[in-house]
Residue, then its C-alpha position, 0 to 999 in steps of 0.5 A: m765916475y763919469t769924467l776924467g776929473d772924477v778919477p782923482r776926486k773919487g780916489r781922494t775920497l776912497y783912498p786918501d793915503r794910498e800911493a797913486l803915482v810914482f815917478e823917479e823920486t816923486r811919490i804922490t797919495y791920492e790926496q796929494l793928487d787931487d790937491r795937485v790937480n785942483r791947484l793946476a785946475n785953478a791956476i789955468a782958470g786963473l790965467g783966463f782959460k775956460k770951459g770948451e777950450r783946449l790945451v796941448i802937451l809936448a812932453e815925455n812921461t812924467h806924473k805931471y802928465m796925468e795931472v794935466y789930464f785930470a785938471a783939464g777934465k775938471l775944468g771941461m777943457s780938452v787935452t791934445p797930447l803931442n807926439f814928440r817924434l813928429a816933425d815940427p811942421e806936423l806938430v804946428h799943424i796939429v796945434n793949429d788945427s786943434e785950435a789950442v790956446l795953451f801950450l805945456a812943454g816938458t823937459g827937453y821940449e821947451e826950446r823946440s816948442l818956442g822955436f815955432k812960437d810964431e807959427v801957432e795961431a791961438i796959443r795964449e800962454w806957454v808953461t814949462l813942466d819943469s825948467q825955468v824958461e824966459g817967456c814961459l810960466n813954470y808949472e810948479d810955480i803956478i800951482a804953488g800959488a793956486s787954491d787946492d779947492d775943487p774948481g766945481v765946474e759942471v762937466d758932462e760925460d758927453e763932452l770933449a775930453i781928449l783930442m788925440y791926433t792919429g796918423g793914417t797911411t796917408g795925409l796929415p794926422k787926424g783929430v779924433m774926438l773922445s769924450h769922458r763917456n768914450i774913455m771911461t766906458s773903455a776903462y771900465g771894460s779894461i778893468m773888468i778883463c784885467e781884474f784890476n784892483k786897489d792892490d794892483a801896481t802897473c809899471f807904465v812904460l809906453p807914451l802918455f801921448h798915446i791911447s796906450l795910456w789906458p793902464a794908468l787910468c784904469v789902475l787909478m780908477v780902482g785905487g792902485k799905483v802907477v809907476v811912471m817911467p819917462r821912456p823905455d829902459l830895459m833895465e830900469i823896467l826890471r828894477l822897477i817891477q822888482d822894487e815897486k812890486c808891480t803886478h802888471i805891465n803893458l808893452v808892445p811885442t818888440i820890447y817883450g822880445w828885448i827884455l827876453n834877451v836881457p842877459d842878467i834877467d834872472k837876477y831880478d825878482l819879477s814874481s809880483l807880476r800877474l798880468m803882462s799885456y801886449a798890443g800894437s803889433p803882431f807878436p811873433p809866435d815863436v817869441l810869444r811862446k818863449c815869453i810864456e815858457k819864461f814868465g808863465g801863462i800871464f800874457a793877454q792881448g788887447y786889440g783896439l785903436t784910438e777911435a775906440a779909446p781903444l778897447v775893441s777886443f781881448l785875448m785872455a791869458e787862458d786862451h794863450v794855449l800852447d799845446g793841444p787841439e788846433r782849435l785851441t792853439r790857433r787862438l794864440t794868433s788871434a786878437g781874442k773876442e769882443g770886450p765887455v763894453v763893445e760889440a765887434r763884428v767882421f762885415d763884408e762890403d755891404d756891411k753884413p756879417v761874413a761867414v766863419g773864416e771869410i775875410g771882411e772889415i772888423c767893425a765895432r760899436g758901443k759907448n767907447i766909440m769916438m765922437g767923430y773926427w774933428k772938423n771933418p764930418d765927411l770922414t766921420a760919416k764914412t768911418l761911423r756909417n750905419g752906427w759902427l766904427h769901420t776900423g779899416d782892419m781886415g780879418t776873420v772870425d772863427e766859430d767860437g767868436f775869436i777875431y783874427l787880424m789879416d791886415r790894414k785894408a790900405d796894406m793889401i797887396v794886389t798882385g796879378g789880380e790876387n789879394v795878398y795880406p802882408k801879415e800872412v806872409e810875415d807870420v811865415l817869415y817869423e817862423h824862420p829861426a834867423v828872422q828877428e823882424c820883418a815887414v811885407v809890403s808891395a812893390p812895383d812890378p812890371k809884369w804883375g802891377e805889384r809884387v810881394q816885397a819882404v824886408v827882414s833883420f836877423k837875430e844876432g849871429q844868424t843870417a839866411e839867404p833871400d832865396e832860402l827865405i823865399a823857398f821857406c815861404k813856398d813850403k807854407l804858402a801859395g806861390y802868388k803869396c810868396p815874396k818875389g824879393v827879399e832885402v836884408w835891413d840892419a833896422i826896420p823903422k818903427t814908431v815910438v810904441g815899437k810898431i813897425i812903420r810899414k808905409d815907410v818901408k813901402k815908400h822905399f820900393w815906390a820912391d822911383s815909380d811913376r805910380k804911387i801906392n800909399 
C-alpha cells in the first residue's frame, strides 16, 4: 500500500463487508467506500480536472472529508484542507497560494466561501458537500451520475498528496508538501506503535483539516472502523465510545481534562477503550495522573508536527509510570522515544548531538519527512539542512533516549541575559491546586529587556493571589525563571485542537511597546 488511493482500494479487496466509516446516521462498508471514492474521482475528472492539480476543502468533519482525500489520491491531485477558524483573508491567501482549481465547501461554509469567490484566482468549479446552492455543484449529485470503476490513474508514492498549511509564530501560513510516501510511512509507524488491527474502532474527534487525521487513516489501513464526529462534544464522545465500542480515541490534553470533570461520566460504559492517545500540547502532570487513575494505564503520547506527517516520537503507555524510581517517573513529562520509522536527535547550533541533559533543537529524518515548503526553497533549505528536519522545538534527551520538550525556539524568553523556557515555568504553575490553565510568555521590561509573564485561569470555585503564585514558583525554580507578573484571565486563547495560542497571549503584553517580539 503506497498511496492514499490504495487505502479504499485495498479495503475493498480485503474487508469488503466490514464497516469503514460511521458518521451520524450514515454507515459505510469498505466496498461502499471504494465505490463512492471511485465515483467522486471520476466525477472530478469528468469536470476537466487532472493529475497534478490541487483542490481545497473547507468543512467540519464528515465521512465525505475522507472520501475527498482518497479520491484526490486516486487521481493524482493533491488536497489542501482549510482551517475554518482562519479569517477570510487568510483563507484567500491559502487558496491563491496553493493555486487550487476546485473548491469543496461543507455544511455552514457555503455562503462564506462564495463571499470571497471574486478574490480567488484559479478556482474553476465550486462543489457543496451537502446543501443545494445556486452556482455550485452538489457532491451527491455529481457522484450519483459517475462511474464506480477505478479511475486507473498511475500515481507514484513520491508525488504530492496533501499540501497542508501550517501557521508559524510569525507571518502568513506556509504550505507543507507531503507526498504519499511521507503520509503512508508515518501511518505505518503509528500502526506499529498503537498495534492497530481490524478489530479496532477509533472515535475521531479532532479536525480532519489537521495533521491529527492520522488515527482515521491508520485504522482504515488495517480494516477497522472510524467513527467520525463533526466537532468535539463531550457527552457525544462518551456516547459514541459506548455505543460503537470504540477501542481508541486521540485527543488533546484540554479535552481529556474536560471529560474527567463530566458529572455523569460513570453512567457510560467505556470499557472497550484500550488506548487513549494525546498530543498537541503539554499535559498538566496532575491532570494526567488523574486521567490514568480514572481510565487506567492506557494513555500514550505522540509528539510530531505537520512537517513530519506527523510522527517524531511516542511515549508508550507502559512508560507512563506514576510511582517508583525518579528515572522512571520523570518519563511522564517526556515526549517518549523516536518512532519506528523515523530518527530523532537533539542537536546543538552546529548540528552536533548534545550531551545528556543539555538543551538543543529536536531534529528528525526519515521517509515521513516533508518534501519541503511550497514555493519557498529558502525556508526549505534552512529547515531541512544537512538532511534533517529542524523542528524549532527545543529539548533534552536522557540516558535512556527519552526526549523532553522544553519549548519552541521562538518562545524562549531572554531576561537579563538568561534563557528561560516557558514550559518549565508552566509545569510548576500547573502543580498549584487552583490553576486550571496557564501560559507563560515574555513581556517588555525596562530593566531586563524582557520579563517572565504568566497568565492563568482557575479551576471552578478556586482562586489564588498573583503574589502567592509567584512565591509558589520561587520555591521550585531559580529566581530569574519565576514570573515577575501574573494576570488572571477567564479564558486563555486556544486553537481548534485545544492548544493554547501563546503568541496571542504574548501580543497582549507587547501591543504598546516600541519593540515588537513575535
